mmCIF file of the N, C-alpha and C atoms, coordinates in Angstrom:
data_MODEL
# 
_entry.id   MODEL 
# 
loop_
_atom_site.group_PDB 
_atom_site.id 
_atom_site.type_symbol 
_atom_site.label_atom_id 
_atom_site.label_alt_id 
_atom_site.label_comp_id 
_atom_site.label_asym_id 
_atom_site.label_entity_id 
_atom_site.label_seq_id 
_atom_site.pdbx_PDB_ins_code 
_atom_site.Cartn_x 
_atom_site.Cartn_y 
_atom_site.Cartn_z 
_atom_site.occupancy 
_atom_site.B_iso_or_equiv 
_atom_site.pdbx_formal_charge 
_atom_site.auth_seq_id 
_atom_site.auth_comp_id 
_atom_site.auth_asym_id 
_atom_site.auth_atom_id 
_atom_site.pdbx_PDB_model_num 
ATOM 1   N N  . MET A 1 1  ? 113.689 95.616  127.960 1.00 0.00 ? 1  MET A N  1 
ATOM 2   C CA . MET A 1 1  ? 113.874 97.000  128.307 1.00 0.00 ? 1  MET A CA 1 
ATOM 3   C C  . MET A 1 1  ? 112.737 97.818  127.688 1.00 0.00 ? 1  MET A C  1 
ATOM 4   N N  . ARG A 1 2  ? 112.138 98.662  128.470 1.00 0.00 ? 2  ARG A N  1 
ATOM 5   C CA . ARG A 1 2  ? 111.056 99.505  127.979 1.00 0.00 ? 2  ARG A CA 1 
ATOM 6   C C  . ARG A 1 2  ? 111.585 100.916 127.749 1.00 0.00 ? 2  ARG A C  1 
ATOM 7   N N  . LEU A 1 3  ? 111.331 101.434 126.543 1.00 0.00 ? 3  LEU A N  1 
ATOM 8   C CA . LEU A 1 3  ? 111.781 102.777 126.217 1.00 0.00 ? 3  LEU A CA 1 
ATOM 9   C C  . LEU A 1 3  ? 110.820 103.808 126.782 1.00 0.00 ? 3  LEU A C  1 
ATOM 10  N N  . ASN A 1 4  ? 111.351 104.966 127.083 1.00 0.00 ? 4  ASN A N  1 
ATOM 11  C CA . ASN A 1 4  ? 110.527 106.066 127.560 1.00 0.00 ? 4  ASN A CA 1 
ATOM 12  C C  . ASN A 1 4  ? 109.752 106.639 126.374 1.00 0.00 ? 4  ASN A C  1 
ATOM 13  N N  . ARG A 1 5  ? 108.435 106.600 126.442 1.00 0.00 ? 5  ARG A N  1 
ATOM 14  C CA . ARG A 1 5  ? 107.589 107.101 125.358 1.00 0.00 ? 5  ARG A CA 1 
ATOM 15  C C  . ARG A 1 5  ? 107.120 108.529 125.612 1.00 0.00 ? 5  ARG A C  1 
ATOM 16  N N  . GLY A 1 6  ? 107.644 109.167 126.648 1.00 0.00 ? 6  GLY A N  1 
ATOM 17  C CA . GLY A 1 6  ? 107.241 110.519 126.972 1.00 0.00 ? 6  GLY A CA 1 
ATOM 18  C C  . GLY A 1 6  ? 107.867 111.534 126.033 1.00 0.00 ? 6  GLY A C  1 
ATOM 19  N N  . GLY A 1 7  ? 107.492 112.770 126.206 1.00 0.00 ? 7  GLY A N  1 
ATOM 20  C CA . GLY A 1 7  ? 108.076 113.837 125.415 1.00 0.00 ? 7  GLY A CA 1 
ATOM 21  C C  . GLY A 1 7  ? 107.073 114.469 124.475 1.00 0.00 ? 7  GLY A C  1 
ATOM 22  N N  . ASN A 1 8  ? 107.567 115.300 123.609 1.00 0.00 ? 8  ASN A N  1 
ATOM 23  C CA . ASN A 1 8  ? 106.733 116.016 122.664 1.00 0.00 ? 8  ASN A CA 1 
ATOM 24  C C  . ASN A 1 8  ? 106.278 115.066 121.560 1.00 0.00 ? 8  ASN A C  1 
ATOM 25  N N  . ARG A 1 9  ? 104.992 114.721 121.573 1.00 0.00 ? 9  ARG A N  1 
ATOM 26  C CA . ARG A 1 9  ? 104.485 113.728 120.629 1.00 0.00 ? 9  ARG A CA 1 
ATOM 27  C C  . ARG A 1 9  ? 104.515 114.226 119.186 1.00 0.00 ? 9  ARG A C  1 
ATOM 28  N N  . ARG A 1 10 ? 104.221 115.507 118.977 1.00 0.00 ? 10 ARG A N  1 
ATOM 29  C CA . ARG A 1 10 ? 104.234 116.039 117.609 1.00 0.00 ? 10 ARG A CA 1 
ATOM 30  C C  . ARG A 1 10 ? 105.653 116.058 117.055 1.00 0.00 ? 10 ARG A C  1 
ATOM 31  N N  . LEU A 1 11 ? 106.610 116.454 117.870 1.00 0.00 ? 11 LEU A N  1 
ATOM 32  C CA . LEU A 1 11 ? 108.002 116.470 117.440 1.00 0.00 ? 11 LEU A CA 1 
ATOM 33  C C  . LEU A 1 11 ? 108.493 115.049 117.186 1.00 0.00 ? 11 LEU A C  1 
ATOM 34  N N  . ASN A 1 12 ? 108.132 114.122 118.060 1.00 0.00 ? 12 ASN A N  1 
ATOM 35  C CA . ASN A 1 12 ? 108.518 112.727 117.898 1.00 0.00 ? 12 ASN A CA 1 
ATOM 36  C C  . ASN A 1 12 ? 107.955 112.155 116.594 1.00 0.00 ? 12 ASN A C  1 
ATOM 37  N N  . ARG A 1 13 ? 106.696 112.456 116.303 1.00 0.00 ? 13 ARG A N  1 
ATOM 38  C CA . ARG A 1 13 ? 106.081 111.976 115.062 1.00 0.00 ? 13 ARG A CA 1 
ATOM 39  C C  . ARG A 1 13 ? 106.764 112.588 113.841 1.00 0.00 ? 13 ARG A C  1 
ATOM 40  N N  . GLY A 1 14 ? 107.112 113.870 113.938 1.00 0.00 ? 14 GLY A N  1 
ATOM 41  C CA . GLY A 1 14 ? 107.819 114.523 112.834 1.00 0.00 ? 14 GLY A CA 1 
ATOM 42  C C  . GLY A 1 14 ? 109.173 113.895 112.576 1.00 0.00 ? 14 GLY A C  1 
ATOM 43  N N  . LEU A 1 15 ? 109.923 113.617 113.639 1.00 0.00 ? 15 LEU A N  1 
ATOM 44  C CA . LEU A 1 15 ? 111.226 112.966 113.486 1.00 0.00 ? 15 LEU A CA 1 
ATOM 45  C C  . LEU A 1 15 ? 111.080 111.564 112.906 1.00 0.00 ? 15 LEU A C  1 
ATOM 46  N N  . TYR A 1 16 ? 110.040 110.854 113.330 1.00 0.00 ? 16 TYR A N  1 
ATOM 47  C CA . TYR A 1 16 ? 109.795 109.510 112.804 1.00 0.00 ? 16 TYR A CA 1 
ATOM 48  C C  . TYR A 1 16 ? 109.491 109.579 111.307 1.00 0.00 ? 16 TYR A C  1 
ATOM 49  N N  . THR A 1 17 ? 108.682 110.538 110.903 1.00 0.00 ? 17 THR A N  1 
ATOM 50  C CA . THR A 1 17 ? 108.330 110.682 109.490 1.00 0.00 ? 17 THR A CA 1 
ATOM 51  C C  . THR A 1 17 ? 109.560 111.021 108.651 1.00 0.00 ? 17 THR A C  1 
ATOM 52  N N  . ILE A 1 18 ? 110.398 111.920 109.162 1.00 0.00 ? 18 ILE A N  1 
ATOM 53  C CA . ILE A 1 18 ? 111.635 112.271 108.461 1.00 0.00 ? 18 ILE A CA 1 
ATOM 54  C C  . ILE A 1 18 ? 112.544 111.048 108.335 1.00 0.00 ? 18 ILE A C  1 
ATOM 55  N N  . ALA A 1 19 ? 112.702 110.312 109.430 1.00 0.00 ? 19 ALA A N  1 
ATOM 56  C CA . ALA A 1 19 ? 113.571 109.135 109.421 1.00 0.00 ? 19 ALA A CA 1 
ATOM 57  C C  . ALA A 1 19 ? 113.054 108.077 108.454 1.00 0.00 ? 19 ALA A C  1 
ATOM 58  N N  . LEU A 1 20 ? 111.756 107.849 108.457 1.00 0.00 ? 20 LEU A N  1 
ATOM 59  C CA . LEU A 1 20 ? 111.178 106.856 107.562 1.00 0.00 ? 20 LEU A CA 1 
ATOM 60  C C  . LEU A 1 20 ? 111.356 107.272 106.107 1.00 0.00 ? 20 LEU A C  1 
ATOM 61  N N  . SER A 1 21 ? 111.122 108.526 105.818 1.00 0.00 ? 21 SER A N  1 
ATOM 62  C CA . SER A 1 21 ? 111.278 109.038 104.461 1.00 0.00 ? 21 SER A CA 1 
ATOM 63  C C  . SER A 1 21 ? 112.731 108.915 104.001 1.00 0.00 ? 21 SER A C  1 
ATOM 64  N N  . GLN A 1 22 ? 113.661 109.278 104.873 1.00 0.00 ? 22 GLN A N  1 
ATOM 65  C CA . GLN A 1 22 ? 115.071 109.165 104.517 1.00 0.00 ? 22 GLN A CA 1 
ATOM 66  C C  . GLN A 1 22 ? 115.490 107.715 104.348 1.00 0.00 ? 22 GLN A C  1 
ATOM 67  N N  . ALA A 1 23 ? 114.968 106.837 105.189 1.00 0.00 ? 23 ALA A N  1 
ATOM 68  C CA . ALA A 1 23 ? 115.324 105.416 105.098 1.00 0.00 ? 23 ALA A CA 1 
ATOM 69  C C  . ALA A 1 23 ? 114.881 104.832 103.763 1.00 0.00 ? 23 ALA A C  1 
ATOM 70  N N  . TRP A 1 24 ? 113.835 105.382 103.178 1.00 0.00 ? 24 TRP A N  1 
ATOM 71  C CA . TRP A 1 24 ? 113.365 104.877 101.886 1.00 0.00 ? 24 TRP A CA 1 
ATOM 72  C C  . TRP A 1 24 ? 114.049 105.541 100.695 1.00 0.00 ? 24 TRP A C  1 
ATOM 73  N N  . HIS A 1 25 ? 114.366 106.846 100.800 1.00 0.00 ? 25 HIS A N  1 
ATOM 74  C CA . HIS A 1 25 ? 114.749 107.607 99.609  1.00 0.00 ? 25 HIS A CA 1 
ATOM 75  C C  . HIS A 1 25 ? 116.137 108.251 99.650  1.00 0.00 ? 25 HIS A C  1 
ATOM 76  N N  . HIS A 1 26 ? 116.712 108.477 100.801 1.00 0.00 ? 26 HIS A N  1 
ATOM 77  C CA . HIS A 1 26 ? 117.978 109.201 100.920 1.00 0.00 ? 26 HIS A CA 1 
ATOM 78  C C  . HIS A 1 26 ? 119.114 108.194 101.015 1.00 0.00 ? 26 HIS A C  1 
ATOM 79  N N  . GLU A 1 27 ? 119.990 108.222 100.023 1.00 0.00 ? 27 GLU A N  1 
ATOM 80  C CA . GLU A 1 27 ? 121.024 107.182 99.924  1.00 0.00 ? 27 GLU A CA 1 
ATOM 81  C C  . GLU A 1 27 ? 121.943 107.099 101.143 1.00 0.00 ? 27 GLU A C  1 
ATOM 82  N N  . PRO A 1 28 ? 122.447 108.222 101.707 1.00 0.00 ? 28 PRO A N  1 
ATOM 83  C CA . PRO A 1 28 ? 123.280 108.101 102.909 1.00 0.00 ? 28 PRO A CA 1 
ATOM 84  C C  . PRO A 1 28 ? 122.522 107.482 104.092 1.00 0.00 ? 28 PRO A C  1 
ATOM 85  N N  . ALA A 1 29 ? 121.251 107.802 104.229 1.00 0.00 ? 29 ALA A N  1 
ATOM 86  C CA . ALA A 1 29 ? 120.459 107.224 105.312 1.00 0.00 ? 29 ALA A CA 1 
ATOM 87  C C  . ALA A 1 29 ? 120.247 105.732 105.080 1.00 0.00 ? 29 ALA A C  1 
ATOM 88  N N  . ARG A 1 30 ? 120.055 105.347 103.833 1.00 0.00 ? 30 ARG A N  1 
ATOM 89  C CA . ARG A 1 30 ? 119.902 103.916 103.520 1.00 0.00 ? 30 ARG A CA 1 
ATOM 90  C C  . ARG A 1 30 ? 121.174 103.153 103.869 1.00 0.00 ? 30 ARG A C  1 
ATOM 91  N N  . ALA A 1 31 ? 122.326 103.772 103.588 1.00 0.00 ? 31 ALA A N  1 
ATOM 92  C CA . ALA A 1 31 ? 123.606 103.145 103.939 1.00 0.00 ? 31 ALA A CA 1 
ATOM 93  C C  . ALA A 1 31 ? 123.755 103.047 105.461 1.00 0.00 ? 31 ALA A C  1 
ATOM 94  N N  . TYR A 1 32 ? 123.308 104.071 106.174 1.00 0.00 ? 32 TYR A N  1 
ATOM 95  C CA . TYR A 1 32 ? 123.366 104.060 107.637 1.00 0.00 ? 32 TYR A CA 1 
ATOM 96  C C  . TYR A 1 32 ? 122.506 102.928 108.195 1.00 0.00 ? 32 TYR A C  1 
ATOM 97  N N  . ILE A 1 33 ? 121.304 102.771 107.660 1.00 0.00 ? 33 ILE A N  1 
ATOM 98  C CA . ILE A 1 33 ? 120.406 101.692 108.089 1.00 0.00 ? 33 ILE A CA 1 
ATOM 99  C C  . ILE A 1 33 ? 121.060 100.335 107.810 1.00 0.00 ? 33 ILE A C  1 
ATOM 100 N N  . ALA A 1 34 ? 121.678 100.190 106.638 1.00 0.00 ? 34 ALA A N  1 
ATOM 101 C CA . ALA A 1 34 ? 122.333 98.924  106.284 1.00 0.00 ? 34 ALA A CA 1 
ATOM 102 C C  . ALA A 1 34 ? 123.483 98.614  107.245 1.00 0.00 ? 34 ALA A C  1 
ATOM 103 N N  . ARG A 1 35 ? 124.259 99.650  107.620 1.00 0.00 ? 35 ARG A N  1 
ATOM 104 C CA . ARG A 1 35 ? 125.355 99.439  108.580 1.00 0.00 ? 35 ARG A CA 1 
ATOM 105 C C  . ARG A 1 35 ? 124.822 98.990  109.927 1.00 0.00 ? 35 ARG A C  1 
ATOM 106 N N  . ARG A 1 36 ? 123.740 99.610  110.371 1.00 0.00 ? 36 ARG A N  1 
ATOM 107 C CA . ARG A 1 36 ? 123.147 99.233  111.662 1.00 0.00 ? 36 ARG A CA 1 
ATOM 108 C C  . ARG A 1 36 ? 122.601 97.805  111.617 1.00 0.00 ? 36 ARG A C  1 
ATOM 109 N N  . GLN A 1 37 ? 121.990 97.440  110.503 1.00 0.00 ? 37 GLN A N  1 
ATOM 110 C CA . GLN A 1 37 ? 121.460 96.077  110.393 1.00 0.00 ? 37 GLN A CA 1 
ATOM 111 C C  . GLN A 1 37 ? 122.596 95.057  110.322 1.00 0.00 ? 37 GLN A C  1 
ATOM 112 N N  . ALA A 1 38 ? 123.741 95.468  109.768 1.00 0.00 ? 38 ALA A N  1 
ATOM 113 C CA . ALA A 1 38 ? 124.909 94.584  109.750 1.00 0.00 ? 38 ALA A CA 1 
ATOM 114 C C  . ALA A 1 38 ? 125.444 94.361  111.165 1.00 0.00 ? 38 ALA A C  1 
ATOM 115 N N  . GLU A 1 39 ? 125.129 95.273  112.075 1.00 0.00 ? 39 GLU A N  1 
ATOM 116 C CA . GLU A 1 39 ? 125.515 95.135  113.482 1.00 0.00 ? 39 GLU A CA 1 
ATOM 117 C C  . GLU A 1 39 ? 124.485 94.324  114.258 1.00 0.00 ? 39 GLU A C  1 
ATOM 118 N N  . ALA A 1 40 ? 123.646 93.581  113.553 1.00 0.00 ? 40 ALA A N  1 
ATOM 119 C CA . ALA A 1 40 ? 122.627 92.697  114.138 1.00 0.00 ? 40 ALA A CA 1 
ATOM 120 C C  . ALA A 1 40 ? 121.501 93.466  114.813 1.00 0.00 ? 40 ALA A C  1 
ATOM 121 N N  . LYS A 1 41 ? 121.181 94.650  114.290 1.00 0.00 ? 41 LYS A N  1 
ATOM 122 C CA . LYS A 1 41 ? 120.030 95.389  114.797 1.00 0.00 ? 41 LYS A CA 1 
ATOM 123 C C  . LYS A 1 41 ? 118.837 95.120  113.885 1.00 0.00 ? 41 LYS A C  1 
ATOM 124 N N  . THR A 1 42 ? 117.649 95.164  114.463 1.00 0.00 ? 42 THR A N  1 
ATOM 125 C CA . THR A 1 42 ? 116.443 94.985  113.659 1.00 0.00 ? 42 THR A CA 1 
ATOM 126 C C  . THR A 1 42 ? 116.168 96.278  112.895 1.00 0.00 ? 42 THR A C  1 
ATOM 127 N N  . TRP A 1 43 ? 115.188 96.209  111.968 1.00 0.00 ? 43 TRP A N  1 
ATOM 128 C CA . TRP A 1 43 ? 114.807 97.396  111.205 1.00 0.00 ? 43 TRP A CA 1 
ATOM 129 C C  . TRP A 1 43 ? 114.349 98.515  112.150 1.00 0.00 ? 43 TRP A C  1 
ATOM 130 N N  . ALA A 1 44 ? 113.538 98.172  113.132 1.00 0.00 ? 44 ALA A N  1 
ATOM 131 C CA . ALA A 1 44 ? 113.023 99.179  114.064 1.00 0.00 ? 44 ALA A CA 1 
ATOM 132 C C  . ALA A 1 44 ? 114.157 99.798  114.884 1.00 0.00 ? 44 ALA A C  1 
ATOM 133 N N  . GLU A 1 45 ? 115.113 98.995  115.326 1.00 0.00 ? 45 GLU A N  1 
ATOM 134 C CA . GLU A 1 45 ? 116.244 99.518  116.085 1.00 0.00 ? 45 GLU A CA 1 
ATOM 135 C C  . GLU A 1 45 ? 117.114 100.420 115.220 1.00 0.00 ? 45 GLU A C  1 
ATOM 136 N N  . ALA A 1 46 ? 117.331 100.021 113.969 1.00 0.00 ? 46 ALA A N  1 
ATOM 137 C CA . ALA A 1 46 ? 118.126 100.840 113.051 1.00 0.00 ? 46 ALA A CA 1 
ATOM 138 C C  . ALA A 1 46 ? 117.418 102.158 112.756 1.00 0.00 ? 46 ALA A C  1 
ATOM 139 N N  . LEU A 1 47 ? 116.102 102.111 112.600 1.00 0.00 ? 47 LEU A N  1 
ATOM 140 C CA . LEU A 1 47 ? 115.334 103.323 112.357 1.00 0.00 ? 47 LEU A CA 1 
ATOM 141 C C  . LEU A 1 47 ? 115.381 104.241 113.579 1.00 0.00 ? 47 LEU A C  1 
ATOM 142 N N  . ARG A 1 48 ? 115.345 103.670 114.767 1.00 0.00 ? 48 ARG A N  1 
ATOM 143 C CA . ARG A 1 48 ? 115.448 104.452 116.006 1.00 0.00 ? 48 ARG A CA 1 
ATOM 144 C C  . ARG A 1 48 ? 116.811 105.147 116.076 1.00 0.00 ? 48 ARG A C  1 
ATOM 145 N N  . CYS A 1 49 ? 117.873 104.453 115.667 1.00 0.00 ? 49 CYS A N  1 
ATOM 146 C CA . CYS A 1 49 ? 119.208 105.058 115.637 1.00 0.00 ? 49 CYS A CA 1 
ATOM 147 C C  . CYS A 1 49 ? 119.250 106.216 114.648 1.00 0.00 ? 49 CYS A C  1 
ATOM 148 N N  . LEU A 1 50 ? 118.623 106.027 113.481 1.00 0.00 ? 50 LEU A N  1 
ATOM 149 C CA . LEU A 1 50 ? 118.577 107.084 112.475 1.00 0.00 ? 50 LEU A CA 1 
ATOM 150 C C  . LEU A 1 50 ? 117.801 108.286 113.007 1.00 0.00 ? 50 LEU A C  1 
ATOM 151 N N  . LYS A 1 51 ? 116.702 108.017 113.685 1.00 0.00 ? 51 LYS A N  1 
ATOM 152 C CA . LYS A 1 51 ? 115.887 109.086 114.256 1.00 0.00 ? 51 LYS A CA 1 
ATOM 153 C C  . LYS A 1 51 ? 116.697 109.872 115.286 1.00 0.00 ? 51 LYS A C  1 
ATOM 154 N N  . HIS A 1 52 ? 117.469 109.185 116.091 1.00 0.00 ? 52 HIS A N  1 
ATOM 155 C CA . HIS A 1 52 ? 118.321 109.848 117.077 1.00 0.00 ? 52 HIS A CA 1 
ATOM 156 C C  . HIS A 1 52 ? 119.370 110.712 116.386 1.00 0.00 ? 52 HIS A C  1 
ATOM 157 N N  . ARG A 1 53 ? 119.925 110.194 115.299 1.00 0.00 ? 53 ARG A N  1 
ATOM 158 C CA . ARG A 1 53 ? 120.931 110.933 114.541 1.00 0.00 ? 53 ARG A CA 1 
ATOM 159 C C  . ARG A 1 53 ? 120.333 112.199 113.918 1.00 0.00 ? 53 ARG A C  1 
ATOM 160 N N  . ILE A 1 54 ? 119.091 112.111 113.459 1.00 0.00 ? 54 ILE A N  1 
ATOM 161 C CA . ILE A 1 54 ? 118.411 113.261 112.861 1.00 0.00 ? 54 ILE A CA 1 
ATOM 162 C C  . ILE A 1 54 ? 118.046 114.289 113.930 1.00 0.00 ? 54 ILE A C  1 
ATOM 163 N N  . SER A 1 55 ? 117.752 113.830 115.129 1.00 0.00 ? 55 SER A N  1 
ATOM 164 C CA . SER A 1 55 ? 117.262 114.736 116.178 1.00 0.00 ? 55 SER A CA 1 
ATOM 165 C C  . SER A 1 55 ? 118.325 115.719 116.659 1.00 0.00 ? 55 SER A C  1 
ATOM 166 N N  . ARG A 1 56 ? 119.586 115.360 116.564 1.00 0.00 ? 56 ARG A N  1 
ATOM 167 C CA . ARG A 1 56 ? 120.639 116.247 117.065 1.00 0.00 ? 56 ARG A CA 1 
ATOM 168 C C  . ARG A 1 56 ? 120.681 117.591 116.332 1.00 0.00 ? 56 ARG A C  1 
ATOM 169 N N  . PRO A 1 57 ? 120.757 117.610 114.981 1.00 0.00 ? 57 PRO A N  1 
ATOM 170 C CA . PRO A 1 57 ? 120.763 118.928 114.314 1.00 0.00 ? 57 PRO A CA 1 
ATOM 171 C C  . PRO A 1 57 ? 119.436 119.673 114.466 1.00 0.00 ? 57 PRO A C  1 
ATOM 172 N N  . VAL A 1 58 ? 118.321 118.943 114.541 1.00 0.00 ? 58 VAL A N  1 
ATOM 173 C CA . VAL A 1 58 ? 117.024 119.592 114.734 1.00 0.00 ? 58 VAL A CA 1 
ATOM 174 C C  . VAL A 1 58 ? 116.994 120.281 116.093 1.00 0.00 ? 58 VAL A C  1 
ATOM 175 N N  . PHE A 1 59 ? 117.513 119.631 117.120 1.00 0.00 ? 59 PHE A N  1 
ATOM 176 C CA . PHE A 1 59 ? 117.555 120.227 118.453 1.00 0.00 ? 59 PHE A CA 1 
ATOM 177 C C  . PHE A 1 59 ? 118.425 121.478 118.467 1.00 0.00 ? 59 PHE A C  1 
ATOM 178 N N  . ARG A 1 60 ? 119.567 121.418 117.762 1.00 0.00 ? 60 ARG A N  1 
ATOM 179 C CA . ARG A 1 60 ? 120.438 122.595 117.685 1.00 0.00 ? 60 ARG A CA 1 
ATOM 180 C C  . ARG A 1 60 ? 119.725 123.759 117.006 1.00 0.00 ? 60 ARG A C  1 
ATOM 181 N N  . LEU A 1 61 ? 118.956 123.473 115.953 1.00 0.00 ? 61 LEU A N  1 
ATOM 182 C CA . LEU A 1 61 ? 118.207 124.531 115.277 1.00 0.00 ? 61 LEU A CA 1 
ATOM 183 C C  . LEU A 1 61 ? 117.125 125.105 116.182 1.00 0.00 ? 61 LEU A C  1 
ATOM 184 N N  . LEU A 1 62 ? 116.480 124.252 116.960 1.00 0.00 ? 62 LEU A N  1 
ATOM 185 C CA . LEU A 1 62 ? 115.463 124.728 117.893 1.00 0.00 ? 62 LEU A CA 1 
ATOM 186 C C  . LEU A 1 62 ? 116.088 125.635 118.954 1.00 0.00 ? 62 LEU A C  1 
ATOM 187 N N  . GLN A 1 63 ? 117.241 125.243 119.451 1.00 0.00 ? 63 GLN A N  1 
ATOM 188 C CA . GLN A 1 63 ? 117.927 126.058 120.451 1.00 0.00 ? 63 GLN A CA 1 
ATOM 189 C C  . GLN A 1 63 ? 118.345 127.405 119.883 1.00 0.00 ? 63 GLN A C  1 
ATOM 190 N N  . ALA A 1 64 ? 118.757 127.424 118.622 1.00 0.00 ? 64 ALA A N  1 
ATOM 191 C CA . ALA A 1 64 ? 119.198 128.657 117.991 1.00 0.00 ? 64 ALA A CA 1 
ATOM 192 C C  . ALA A 1 64 ? 118.033 129.543 117.569 1.00 0.00 ? 64 ALA A C  1 
ATOM 193 N N  . GLY A 1 65 ? 116.817 129.040 117.668 1.00 0.00 ? 65 GLY A N  1 
ATOM 194 C CA . GLY A 1 65 ? 115.652 129.828 117.301 1.00 0.00 ? 65 GLY A CA 1 
ATOM 195 C C  . GLY A 1 65 ? 115.384 129.857 115.814 1.00 0.00 ? 65 GLY A C  1 
ATOM 196 N N  . GLN A 1 66 ? 115.899 128.883 115.076 1.00 0.00 ? 66 GLN A N  1 
ATOM 197 C CA . GLN A 1 66 ? 115.738 128.850 113.619 1.00 0.00 ? 66 GLN A CA 1 
ATOM 198 C C  . GLN A 1 66 ? 114.322 128.538 113.181 1.00 0.00 ? 66 GLN A C  1 
ATOM 199 N N  . PHE A 1 67 ? 113.562 127.824 114.001 1.00 0.00 ? 67 PHE A N  1 
ATOM 200 C CA . PHE A 1 67 ? 112.220 127.413 113.609 1.00 0.00 ? 67 PHE A CA 1 
ATOM 201 C C  . PHE A 1 67 ? 111.153 128.401 114.079 1.00 0.00 ? 67 PHE A C  1 
ATOM 202 N N  . GLY A 1 68 ? 111.543 129.422 114.818 1.00 0.00 ? 68 GLY A N  1 
ATOM 203 C CA . GLY A 1 68 ? 110.553 130.374 115.310 1.00 0.00 ? 68 GLY A CA 1 
ATOM 204 C C  . GLY A 1 68 ? 109.684 129.736 116.374 1.00 0.00 ? 68 GLY A C  1 
ATOM 205 N N  . SER A 1 69 ? 108.436 130.087 116.380 1.00 0.00 ? 69 SER A N  1 
ATOM 206 C CA . SER A 1 69 ? 107.495 129.564 117.374 1.00 0.00 ? 69 SER A CA 1 
ATOM 207 C C  . SER A 1 69 ? 106.885 128.260 116.883 1.00 0.00 ? 69 SER A C  1 
ATOM 208 N N  . VAL A 1 70 ? 107.258 127.169 117.524 1.00 0.00 ? 70 VAL A N  1 
ATOM 209 C CA . VAL A 1 70 ? 106.723 125.857 117.173 1.00 0.00 ? 70 VAL A CA 1 
ATOM 210 C C  . VAL A 1 70 ? 105.654 125.502 118.185 1.00 0.00 ? 70 VAL A C  1 
ATOM 211 N N  . ARG A 1 71 ? 104.454 125.216 117.721 1.00 0.00 ? 71 ARG A N  1 
ATOM 212 C CA . ARG A 1 71 ? 103.371 124.853 118.636 1.00 0.00 ? 71 ARG A CA 1 
ATOM 213 C C  . ARG A 1 71 ? 103.116 123.406 118.594 1.00 0.00 ? 71 ARG A C  1 
# 
Protein backbone atom coordinates (compact mmCIF):
# COMPACT_ATOMS: atom_id res chain seq x y z
CA MET A 1 0.00 0.00 0.00
CA ARG A 2 1.37 3.40 -0.93
CA LEU A 3 0.60 6.32 1.36
CA ASN A 4 -0.42 9.68 0.00
CA ARG A 5 2.62 11.97 0.36
CA GLY A 6 0.73 15.08 -0.71
CA GLY A 7 -0.25 17.98 1.48
CA ASN A 8 1.48 20.77 3.31
CA ARG A 9 5.12 19.72 3.46
CA ARG A 10 6.13 22.24 6.13
CA LEU A 11 3.25 21.23 8.39
CA ASN A 12 3.99 17.54 7.79
CA ARG A 13 7.66 18.06 8.70
CA GLY A 14 6.66 19.97 11.83
CA LEU A 15 4.32 17.19 12.95
CA TYR A 16 7.04 14.61 12.26
CA THR A 17 9.54 16.58 14.36
CA ILE A 18 7.05 16.90 17.23
CA ALA A 19 6.22 13.18 17.07
CA LEU A 20 9.88 12.18 17.00
CA SER A 21 10.72 14.46 19.91
CA GLN A 22 7.81 13.14 21.95
CA ALA A 23 8.67 9.53 21.11
CA TRP A 24 12.12 10.10 22.62
CA HIS A 25 11.34 12.32 25.62
CA HIS A 26 7.61 12.43 26.52
CA GLU A 27 6.63 9.52 28.74
CA PRO A 28 2.95 9.22 27.62
CA ALA A 29 4.05 9.23 23.98
CA ARG A 30 6.68 6.58 24.71
CA ALA A 31 3.96 4.43 26.29
CA TYR A 32 1.76 4.99 23.22
CA ILE A 33 4.59 3.88 20.91
CA ALA A 34 5.16 0.79 23.09
CA ARG A 35 1.45 -0.11 22.91
CA ARG A 36 1.47 0.22 19.13
CA GLN A 37 4.59 -1.92 18.83
CA ALA A 38 2.92 -4.53 21.05
CA GLU A 39 0.19 -4.63 18.37
CA ALA A 40 2.88 -5.84 15.92
CA LYS A 41 3.47 -2.45 14.32
CA THR A 42 6.93 -1.35 13.24
CA TRP A 43 8.63 1.73 14.70
CA ALA A 44 7.72 3.76 11.60
CA GLU A 45 4.07 2.65 11.74
CA ALA A 46 3.86 3.46 15.45
CA LEU A 47 5.42 6.87 14.83
CA ARG A 48 2.90 7.50 12.03
CA CYS A 49 0.07 6.67 14.47
CA LEU A 50 1.55 9.10 17.01
CA LYS A 51 1.84 11.78 14.34
CA HIS A 52 -1.83 11.27 13.44
CA ARG A 53 -2.77 11.54 17.10
CA ILE A 54 -0.81 14.80 17.43
CA SER A 55 -2.33 16.26 14.26
CA ARG A 56 -5.90 16.29 15.57
CA PRO A 57 -5.46 18.99 18.27
CA VAL A 58 -3.14 20.97 15.97
CA PHE A 59 -5.83 20.98 13.27
CA ARG A 60 -8.43 22.14 15.80
CA LEU A 61 -6.14 25.01 16.83
CA LEU A 62 -5.61 25.97 13.20
CA GLN A 63 -9.35 26.00 12.61
CA ALA A 64 -9.90 28.16 15.68
CA GLY A 65 -7.30 30.65 14.47
CA GLN A 66 -4.96 30.09 17.43
CA PHE A 67 -1.80 30.09 15.32
CA GLY A 68 -2.58 33.28 13.40
CA SER A 69 -1.14 33.48 9.92
CA VAL A 70 0.91 30.38 9.17
CA ARG A 71 2.97 30.58 5.99
